[in-house]
C-alpha positions in Angstrom: 126.9 26.8 160.8 124.7 26.7 163.8 125.3 23.0 164.4 129.0 23.5 164.0 129.0 26.3 166.7 127.1 24.0 169.1 129.7 21.3 168.5 132.6 23.7 169.1 130.9 25.0 172.2 130.4 21.5 173.6 134.1 20.6 172.8 135.4 23.7 174.6 133.0 23.3 177.5 134.1 19.8 178.2 137.8 20.8 177.9 137.4 23.7 180.4 135.5 21.5 182.8 138.2 18.9 182.8 141.1 21.3 183.4 139.3 23.2 186.1 138.5 19.9 187.8 142.1 18.8 187.6 143.2 22.1 189.2 140.7 21.6 192.0 142.3 18.2 192.6 145.7 19.9 193.0 144.2 22.1 195.7 142.9 19.0 197.5 146.4 17.6 197.2 147.8 20.6 199.0 145.3 20.4 201.9 144.0 16.9 202.4 147.3 15.3 201.5 149.5 17.7 203.5 151.8 14.9 205.0 152.5 13.6 201.5 153.2 17.1 200.3 155.5 17.7 203.2 157.4 14.5 202.4 157.9 15.6 198.8 159.2 19.0 200.0 161.6 17.3 202.4 163.0 15.2 199.5 163.7 18.3 197.5 165.2 20.3 200.3 167.3 17.4 201.4 168.7 17.1 197.8 169.5 20.8 197.9 171.7 20.3 200.9 173.4 17.4 199.3 174.1 19.5 196.2 175.2 22.5 198.3 176.1 21.7 201.9 177.0 24.5 204.3 180.7 25.3 203.9 182.7 24.3 207.0 184.8 27.1 208.5 187.7 25.7 210.5 188.1 29.0 212.3 184.8 28.7 214.1 185.3 28.1 217.8 183.6 24.7 217.9 185.4 21.4 218.4 184.6 17.8 219.1 186.4 15.4 221.5 185.5 12.1 219.8 185.1 8.9 221.7 185.9 6.9 218.5 186.7 3.2 217.9 190.4 3.8 218.4 189.8 5.5 221.7 187.7 2.6 222.9 190.5 0.3 221.9 193.3 2.3 223.6 191.4 3.5 226.8 189.1 0.6 227.4 185.6 -0.7 226.8 182.7 1.7 227.3 181.5 3.0 229.7 184.7 4.5 230.8 185.3 5.0 234.6 184.2 8.3 235.9 187.8 8.9 237.0 188.8 8.8 233.3 186.0 11.3 232.5 187.4 13.5 235.3 190.8 13.4 233.8 189.3 14.3 230.4 187.7 17.4 232.0 190.9 18.4 233.7 192.8 18.2 230.5 190.2 20.4 228.7 190.1 22.8 231.5 193.9 23.2 231.4 193.5 23.9 227.7 191.3 26.9 228.6 188.3 25.8 226.6 185.3 28.1 226.7 182.7 25.4 227.6 182.3 21.7 227.6 179.1 19.9 226.5 178.8 16.2 227.2 176.7 14.3 224.7 176.6 11.5 227.2 173.9 10.5 229.7 175.4 9.8 233.2 172.2 8.4 234.7 173.8 5.5 236.6 176.5 5.4 239.2 180.0 4.3 238.2 181.1 0.7 238.5 183.9 0.4 241.1 187.2 -1.1 240.1 189.3 -3.4 242.3 191.6 -0.5 243.1 188.8 1.7 244.3 187.2 -1.1 246.2 190.5 -1.6 248.1 190.7 2.1 248.9 187.1 2.0 250.2 188.1 -0.9 252.5 191.1 1.1 254.0 193.9 -0.6 252.1 196.1 2.5 251.8 199.8 2.6 252.4 201.0 6.1 251.6 199.9 9.5 252.8 199.2 10.8 249.3 196.9 7.8 248.7 195.0 8.5 251.8 194.4 12.1 250.8 192.7 11.1 247.6 191.0 8.0 249.0 187.6 9.6 249.1 187.6 10.4 245.4 189.1 7.0 244.5 186.5 5.2 246.7 183.7 7.0 244.7 184.7 7.9 241.1 181.5 9.9 240.7 182.8 12.2 243.4 186.0 12.6 241.4 184.0 13.5 238.3 181.8 15.9 240.3 184.8 17.7 241.7 186.3 17.9 238.2 183.2 19.6 236.7 182.3 21.8 239.7 182.7 25.5 239.1 183.6 24.9 235.5 181.5 25.6 232.3 180.4 22.0 231.9 177.0 20.9 230.5 175.7 17.4 231.1 173.1 15.8 228.9 169.6 14.9 230.0 166.9 13.0 228.1 163.3 14.1 228.1 160.7 11.4 227.6 157.0 11.1 226.8 156.3 9.0 229.9 155.7 10.8 233.2 158.1 9.3 235.8 157.0 10.8 239.1 159.7 12.7 240.9 161.8 13.0 237.8 159.0 14.8 235.9 160.6 18.1 236.7 164.1 19.4 236.3 165.8 22.3 238.0 167.3 24.5 235.2 170.7 26.1 235.7 169.7 29.2 233.8 166.8 31.6 233.9 164.3 32.3 231.2 162.6 35.6 230.5 159.8 36.0 227.9 159.1 38.9 225.5 155.5 38.4 224.4 153.5 35.4 225.3 155.0 32.4 227.1 156.4 29.9 224.6 155.0 26.8 226.3 151.9 26.4 224.1 154.1 26.5 220.9 157.1 24.2 221.7 157.0 20.4 221.8 155.8 19.0 225.2 157.3 16.1 227.1 156.5 14.6 230.4 159.4 12.8 232.0 163.2 12.9 232.3 166.3 10.7 232.5 168.9 12.8 234.3 172.5 12.4 235.6 172.9 11.1 239.1 172.4 13.9 241.7 176.1 14.4 242.6 176.8 15.1 238.9 173.7 17.1 238.2 174.3 19.4 241.2 178.0 19.9 240.3 177.3 20.7 236.6 177.0 24.4 235.5 174.4 23.4 232.9 171.9 20.7 232.0 170.7 20.4 228.4 168.4 17.9 226.7 169.8 15.5 224.1 166.5 14.9 222.2 166.4 15.3 218.4 162.7 14.8 217.5 163.2 13.6 213.9 160.6 13.7 211.1 158.5 10.7 210.2 161.2 9.2 208.0 163.6 9.4 211.1 165.7 12.2 209.4 166.7 15.1 211.6 166.0 18.4 209.8 164.8 20.6 212.6 166.4 20.7 216.0 164.5 21.9 219.0 166.3 24.7 220.9 163.9 24.4 223.8 161.2 22.0 225.0 158.4 22.1 227.5 158.7 19.8 230.5 155.4 20.0 232.3 155.1 23.8 231.9 158.8 24.4 232.4 161.0 25.5 229.4 164.2 23.4 229.1 167.2 24.3 226.9 169.1 21.9 224.6 172.6 20.7 225.1 173.9 23.0 222.3 172.1 26.1 223.8 173.5 25.4 227.3 177.0 25.0 225.9 176.7 28.3 224.0 175.3 30.0 227.1 178.2 28.9 229.3 180.7 29.7 226.6 179.6 33.3 226.7 179.3 33.4 230.5 175.6 34.2 230.3 173.1 33.3 233.0 169.8 33.4 231.3 167.8 33.2 228.0 165.4 35.6 226.4 162.5 34.1 224.3 160.6 36.3 222.0 157.1 35.3 220.8 154.8 36.8 218.2 152.4 39.5 219.5 154.8 42.1 220.8 156.9 44.9 219.4 154.2 46.8 217.5 152.0 43.9 216.4 148.4 44.7 217.2 146.6 41.5 216.2 147.0 40.2 219.7 147.1 36.6 218.4 150.2 34.7 219.3 151.3 32.3 216.5 154.6 31.0 217.9 158.2 31.6 218.9 160.2 34.1 216.9 163.7 34.1 218.4 165.8 32.9 221.2 168.6 35.1 222.6 171.6 33.3 224.2 174.0 35.8 225.7 174.8 38.1 222.8 173.6 35.7 220.1 170.1 36.1 218.7 168.8 33.0 217.0 165.7 33.2 214.7 163.5 30.2 215.2 160.5 28.6 213.7 157.1 28.9 215.4 157.7 25.8 217.5 161.1 26.9 218.8 163.1 24.7 216.4 165.9 25.6 214.0 166.2 24.1 210.6 169.8 22.9 210.3 171.9 23.5 207.2 174.4 20.7 207.6 178.0 20.7 206.4 180.0 17.7 205.3 181.9 15.8 207.9 185.5 17.2 208.3 188.2 15.4 210.3 189.6 18.8 211.4 186.5 19.3 213.5 187.4 16.5 215.9 190.2 15.3 218.1 190.2 11.6 219.4 189.5 11.3 223.1 192.6 9.2 223.7 194.8 12.0 222.5 193.3 14.4 225.0 194.0 11.9 227.8 197.7 11.8 226.9 199.9 13.6 229.5 201.9 15.5 226.9 199.0 16.3 224.5 199.1 19.6 222.7 195.6 21.0 223.1 196.4 24.6 222.4 194.0 24.6 219.4 191.1 24.1 221.9 191.7 27.3 223.8 188.5 29.5 223.8 186.5 26.8 221.9 183.2 25.3 222.7 184.0 21.6 223.0 181.5 18.8 222.7 182.3 15.4 224.1 180.5 12.5 222.4 180.9 9.2 220.7 181.3 8.1 217.1 182.3 4.6 218.0 180.3 2.0 216.0 179.3 -0.1 219.1 177.8 2.9 220.9 175.3 3.7 218.1 175.0 7.3 218.9 174.0 8.3 215.4 171.3 10.4 213.8 170.2 10.5 210.2 170.6 13.9 208.4 170.0 15.0 204.8 173.7 14.5 204.1 174.4 11.3 205.9 172.1 8.6 207.4 174.7 7.8 210.1 176.0 11.1 211.5 177.4 11.0 215.0 175.0 12.8 217.4 177.8 14.8 218.9 178.7 16.1 215.4 175.1 17.2 214.9 175.3 19.3 218.1 178.5 20.9 217.0 177.1 21.7 213.5 174.1 23.4 215.1 176.4 25.8 217.0 178.5 26.3 213.9 175.5 27.4 211.9 174.3 29.7 214.7 177.7 31.4 215.1 178.0 31.8 211.3 174.7 33.6 211.2 173.4 31.2 208.5 169.7 30.6 208.5 167.6 28.0 206.6 163.9 29.1 206.8 160.6 28.1 205.3 158.8 31.5 205.3 155.0 31.8 206.0 154.4 33.2 202.5 156.0 30.3 200.7 152.9 28.0 200.4 150.9 30.9 199.0 153.6 31.8 196.5 153.8 28.2 195.4 150.0 28.0 195.0 150.0 31.2 192.9 152.9 29.9 190.7 151.0 26.6 190.2 147.8 28.4 189.3 149.6 30.7 186.8 151.4 27.8 185.1 148.3 25.7 185.0 146.3 28.5 183.3 149.0 29.1 180.8 149.3 25.4 179.9 145.6 24.9 179.6 145.3 28.0 177.4 148.0 27.1 174.8 147.5 23.3 174.8 144.7 23.2 172.2 146.5 25.4 169.8 150.1 24.2 169.6 151.5 20.6 169.4 151.6 18.7 172.7 155.3 18.4 172.7 155.8 22.2 172.4 153.3 22.6 175.3 155.2 20.1 177.3 158.5 21.8 176.4 157.0 25.1 177.6 155.8 23.5 180.8 159.2 21.9 181.4 160.9 25.2 180.8 158.5 27.0 183.2 159.1 24.3 185.8 162.8 24.6 185.3 162.5 28.4 185.9 160.6 27.7 189.1 163.3 25.2 190.1 166.0 27.7 189.4 164.2 30.4 191.5 163.9 27.9 194.3 167.6 26.9 194.1 168.6 30.5 193.9 166.6 31.3 197.0 168.2 28.4 198.8 171.8 29.1 197.9 171.7 32.9 198.2 169.3 33.5 201.0 168.7 30.2 202.8 165.0 30.4 201.9 163.2 27.1 201.2 160.6 27.3 198.4 159.1 24.1 197.0 159.4 23.8 193.2 157.6 20.4 193.1 154.1 21.5 194.1 153.6 24.1 191.3 155.2 21.7 188.8 153.0 18.8 189.9 149.8 20.8 189.9 150.4 22.2 186.5 151.5 18.8 185.3 148.2 17.3 186.4 146.3 20.0 184.6 148.4 19.4 181.5 147.8 15.6 181.6 144.1 16.2 182.1 144.0 18.5 179.2 146.0 16.1 177.1 143.6 13.3 178.0 140.6 15.3 177.1 142.1 16.4 173.7 143.1 12.8 173.2 139.6 11.7 173.7 138.4 14.2 171.2 141.2 13.0 168.8 140.0 9.4 169.3 136.5 10.5 168.3 138.0 11.9 165.1 139.9 8.6 164.6 136.7 6.6 164.9 135.2 8.8 162.2 138.1 8.2 159.9 138.1 4.5 160.7 134.4 4.2 159.8 135.2 5.7 156.5 138.5 3.9 155.6 138.9 1.1 158.0 137.2 -1.5 155.8 140.0 -1.5 153.2 143.2 -0.2 154.8 145.3 -1.6 157.6 144.9 -0.4 161.2 148.4 1.2 161.1 147.4 3.2 158.0 144.2 4.3 159.7 146.2 5.6 162.7 148.5 7.5 160.4 145.6 9.0 158.4 143.9 10.0 161.6 147.1 11.8 162.7 147.8 13.3 159.2 144.6 13.4 157.1 146.6 15.2 154.4 148.3 11.9 153.5 145.0 10.8 151.8 146.5 11.1 148.3 147.7 8.8 145.6 151.4 7.9 145.1 154.0 6.5 147.4 157.5 6.6 148.7 160.6 4.4 148.2 161.4 2.3 151.3 163.3 -0.8 152.1 160.7 -3.5 153.0 160.8 -7.1 154.1 158.0 -8.8 152.1 156.2 -12.1 152.7 154.1 -14.2 150.4 152.2 -17.1 152.0 150.2 -19.6 149.9 148.4 -22.8 150.6 149.7 -25.7 148.6 147.2 -27.7 146.4 144.4 -25.5 147.6 142.3 -26.4 144.6 142.4 -30.0 145.5 141.6 -29.2 149.1 138.7 -27.0 148.3 136.9 -29.6 146.1 135.8 -31.4 149.3 134.1 -28.3 150.8 130.8 -26.6 150.2 130.9 -22.9 149.7 130.0 -22.2 153.3 132.6 -24.8 154.6 135.2 -23.3 152.3 134.5 -19.8 153.7 134.7 -21.1 157.3 137.9 -22.9 156.5 139.6 -19.8 155.1 138.5 -17.7 158.0 139.9 -20.2 160.5 143.2 -20.2 158.6 143.5 -16.5 157.7 142.5 -15.1 161.0 145.3 -16.5 163.2 147.9 -16.0 160.4 146.8 -12.3 160.1 147.0 -11.9 163.9 150.6 -13.1 163.9 151.6 -10.7 161.2 150.0 -7.7 162.9 151.4 -8.7 166.3 154.9 -8.7 164.8 154.2 -5.1 163.5 153.6 -6.2 159.9 151.1 -4.8 157.4 148.8 -7.1 155.5 148.8 -5.8 152.0 146.1 -8.0 150.5 144.4 -11.4 150.4 144.5 -13.3 147.1 142.1 -16.2 147.7 144.0 -18.4 150.1 147.3 -16.4 149.7 148.5 -13.6 152.0 150.8 -10.7 151.0 152.4 -8.7 153.8 155.3 -6.4 154.4 157.3 -4.8 157.2 158.8 -1.3 157.7 155.9 0.6 156.3 154.0 2.7 156.9 155.8 2.9 160.3 159.6 2.7 160.6 160.7 -0.7 161.9 164.5 -1.1 162.3 164.0 -4.8 163.0 161.7 -5.5 160.1 163.6 -8.6 158.9 163.6 -10.1 162.4 159.8 -9.5 162.8 159.1 -11.0 159.4 161.1 -14.2 160.2 159.5 -14.5 163.6 156.1 -14.2 162.0 157.0 -17.0 159.5 158.1 -19.3 162.4 155.0 -18.6 164.4 152.8 -19.2 161.4 154.6 -22.6 160.9 153.7 -23.5 164.5 150.2 -22.3 164.2 149.6 -24.4 161.1 150.6 -27.5 163.1 148.0 -26.7 165.7 145.3 -26.0 163.1 146.0 -29.3 161.3 145.6 -31.1 164.6 142.2 -29.4 165.2 141.0 -30.1 161.6 142.1 -33.7 161.8 140.1 -34.2 165.1 137.1 -32.6 163.5 137.3 -34.8 160.4 137.6 -37.9 162.5 134.5 -36.9 164.4 132.5 -36.4 161.3 133.8 -39.4 159.4 135.4 -37.4 156.7 138.8 -38.0 155.1 141.5 -35.6 156.3 144.0 -33.9 154.0 146.9 -32.2 155.9 147.2 -28.6 154.8 150.7 -27.3 153.9 151.8 -23.8 152.9 154.8 -22.2 151.4 156.3 -18.9 152.5 158.7 -16.6 150.6 160.6 -13.8 152.3 162.6 -11.1 150.5 164.1 -7.7 151.5 164.7 -4.8 149.2 163.6 -1.4 148.1 160.0 -0.9 147.0 157.5 1.8 146.2 154.9 1.8 149.0 151.9 4.1 149.5 148.3 4.7 148.6 147.7 2.9 145.3 144.5 3.0 143.3 142.1 5.6 142.1 140.7 8.7 143.7 137.5 6.8 144.6 139.1 3.6 145.8 142.7 3.0 146.9 144.7 0.8 149.1 148.0 1.0 150.9 150.3 -1.4 149.0 153.8 -2.2 147.9 155.1 -2.5 144.3 158.4 -3.3 142.8 160.8 -6.0 141.6 161.5 -7.2 145.1 157.8 -8.0 145.5 158.0 -10.3 142.5 161.1 -12.0 143.9 159.3 -12.7 147.2 156.4 -14.2 145.2 158.8 -16.4 143.2 160.6 -17.6 146.4 157.2 -18.7 147.8 156.6 -20.7 144.7 160.0 -22.3 144.9 159.5 -23.7 148.4 157.6 -26.7 147.1 160.3 -27.5 144.7 162.9 -27.4 147.4 160.9 -29.5 149.8 160.7 -26.8 152.5 158.0 -24.5 153.8 159.9 -21.2 154.2 162.4 -19.8 151.7 164.2 -16.5 152.1 166.6 -14.4 150.1 170.1 -13.5 151.2 169.0 -10.0 151.9 166.4 -11.2 154.5 168.9 -13.5 156.0 171.3 -10.5 156.4 168.6 -8.7 158.3 168.0 -11.6 160.7 171.2 -13.6 160.9 170.5 -15.0 164.4 168.0 -17.6 163.1 168.9 -21.1 162.0 169.5 -20.7 158.2 170.5 -23.3 155.7 171.7 -22.1 152.3 169.8 -23.8 149.5 171.6 -22.6 146.4 171.9 -19.7 144.0 168.8 -19.3 141.9 168.1 -17.4 138.7 164.5 -16.3 138.4 162.6 -16.2 135.1 163.1 -13.0 133.1 165.9 -12.0 135.6 169.6 -11.7 134.7 171.0 -11.9 138.1 171.0 -14.9 140.5 170.2 -14.6 144.2 171.2 -16.8 147.1 168.3 -18.4 148.9 168.0 -20.0 152.3 165.7 -22.4 154.1 164.6 -21.5 157.6 165.4 -24.5 159.9 164.4 -22.9 163.2 164.5 -20.1 165.7 167.3 -18.5 167.7 167.4 -21.2 170.3 167.9 -23.9 167.7 170.5 -21.8 165.9 172.6 -21.7 169.1 172.3 -25.5 169.7 175.0 -28.1 169.1 172.6 -30.1 166.9 172.3 -27.3 164.5 176.0 -26.5 164.4 176.7 -30.2 163.5 174.0 -30.1 160.8 175.3 -26.8 159.4 178.8 -28.2 159.2 177.5 -31.3 157.3 175.4 -29.0 155.1 178.3 -26.8 154.2 180.5 -29.8 153.4 177.7 -31.0 151.1 177.5 -27.7 149.3 181.2 -27.6 148.9 181.3 -31.0 147.3 178.4 -30.1 145.0 180.1 -26.9 143.8 183.3 -28.8 143.2 181.3 -31.2 141.0 181.7 -34.1 143.4 178.1 -35.1 143.1 178.4 -38.6 144.4 180.1 -37.3 147.6 177.5 -34.5 147.9 174.7 -37.0 147.5 176.1 -39.2 150.3 176.5 -36.2 152.6 172.9 -35.2 151.9 171.8 -38.7 152.8 173.9 -38.5 156.0 172.5 -35.1 157.0 168.8 -35.9 156.4 168.2 -37.8 159.6 169.7 -34.9 161.7 167.5 -32.2 160.0 164.3 -31.0 161.5 161.1 -32.3 159.9 160.4 -28.8 158.3 163.6 -28.9 156.2 164.2 -32.7 155.8 162.6 -32.5 152.4 165.4 -30.3 151.3 167.9 -33.2 151.5 165.6 -35.5 149.5 165.6 -32.7 146.9 169.4 -32.6 147.0 169.7 -36.4 146.6 167.6 -36.3 143.5 169.4 -33.3 142.1 172.9 -34.6 142.7 172.0 -38.0 141.2 170.7 -36.2 138.1 173.8 -34.0 137.8 176.0 -37.1 138.2 174.3 -38.7 135.2 174.5 -35.6 133.0 177.5 -34.5 131.0 178.0 -30.9 132.2 179.8 -28.3 130.1 183.0 -26.7 131.3 181.2 -23.4 132.1 178.6 -25.1 134.3 177.7 -23.0 137.3 175.9 -24.2 140.5 172.8 -22.1 139.8 169.2 -23.3 139.7 166.9 -21.8 137.1 163.4 -21.1 138.4 161.3 -21.1 135.3 158.0 -21.1 137.1 156.6 -17.8 138.3 
């Protein structure tokens, strides 16, 4: 009892050590492999958005003027003249839009057309032309006049590279800070690409166009503000929202104020734009909950430029001007679409803000995920040794599904992002570690059973006994089996030339590869009877393709015997001994048998019994008579019809009242599909038809004609037919003669 207690203690100690070590690895996964964990989280949260995108509300005051492919075709190739852009602004201003945000970078002067060049050279003819000559001579001036004193925002690009004089940017709005300054928390950039001075001075707002995507180039978080060399700059969407409300400044709130006493600033909390307060992440970004693209959100730019265009729908709206044209490549990848136009992403950002929708990853989420993973890991580790693995796995799956449901519910109802993958993976790792440890202990038990029973039962039986030791009992069950008998022909004559040691070596060289073939094809070797092998398929384990596996084994054994004969012949020639080629016969049959542990309480074996076993043995014995090496019953052929079968005849076995159809195996599946076999089969069937019609002379001639086309392994069958048909032709047959062969030998 004391030894048993030590063994149990050692078993449980190793189990606890393994599962605790696995859990420690999950903690390392959460810390050392943080980028990988973040990537997994993004995959989950992206999928959530694909399943439940933010609903689009057409009533929101946000629209897009889209420079699409059709507009490029109708208005002209890009970039459009600044005079055209001025006309676009005039049209939108007449529509009384609230603000205009250009997702376009006007960093270069306009290219002058022939008309504007002529104006610049004084080629004017009418007074009205002269009055507008200044604007026509410089389209940038026309565009600047169009946007002056209007709520228009132009885009700027902030860069990593410091570019001297352009490393600072005069903002159009003021910033006030509640709490610490946000510059240490937001992303920092060093240089700028800005509109030309005439346009920058005339614009009422300047907003950056930067997206700052994640490592996989997908935009999930959008910066609302960036730090340009110590100066906070607003984004295009923020500036458009500010001008749309007529506001002149922003208010940035950082952690550390309003009653917080820790004094430690941890980041930006919110940005106030006019009357709108936007909760942000610590780095001043906003996680976007994207909606699906909706054509109602946009109006093509060419329609806006039409003199009679009805733009009443744009009154009071925040309008973003940008491009979706394929050649302009102004696209960003989002969780919903890898090719979203950048202008649409700006518009969707404002839509989300005005709808009051938030998508946040709270500070407490990682801790909650860690706690959930720990609880589930502990539960799995505790129940795994006491209930079946599949029930434990089902429990773990259900618990993971519950975590996933809670995560999905938090996302859809509250816009809160909780990762269900990390707890599931951590508990899954603990579960797999526990399973591996228990499996190792099970393997130890298997080895103990194998040492006790492995010498006289097959490996498949050993595995089943190890899994279910209660099956160590006498008796059996009724199953359909495919049976094989394989016997060396004239073995007595062959063995006379061997000493006892040589005979043992010869049998081992023969039986070992043949056994390997049977086991490789999922068969069970029942017993060895001297040089003979008995095997069967579909027991003890279910094998729906048992007939196919048995036939494949027979074909491979045929090929292996050819190789062995070549090796033995070479050895005999080296030693100066006479070589006798070895041949075997194989009988295959399929039918119901009793299979199980047969024997006594002290010694038993896993074996098959029944009439079908005897038939397989008789078929093996008949193979020599028919001149072939592999004979199978019709039942086996039915289980494996895709092989190259040739019907031999109907046979009546000794002491049996019924006759059975038997077949010779001419080859494998490839040969069965060949034209050569089809021709041979047609000749063969014609021969059998003549034989059964008592046209023996014709049948004999057809057998002689078919023989040269038959493979070597079945060519002897046609020699048998010729002898049999010649004999039948000489005999006087009774009127009730039937084409059935009686096999009197057992």
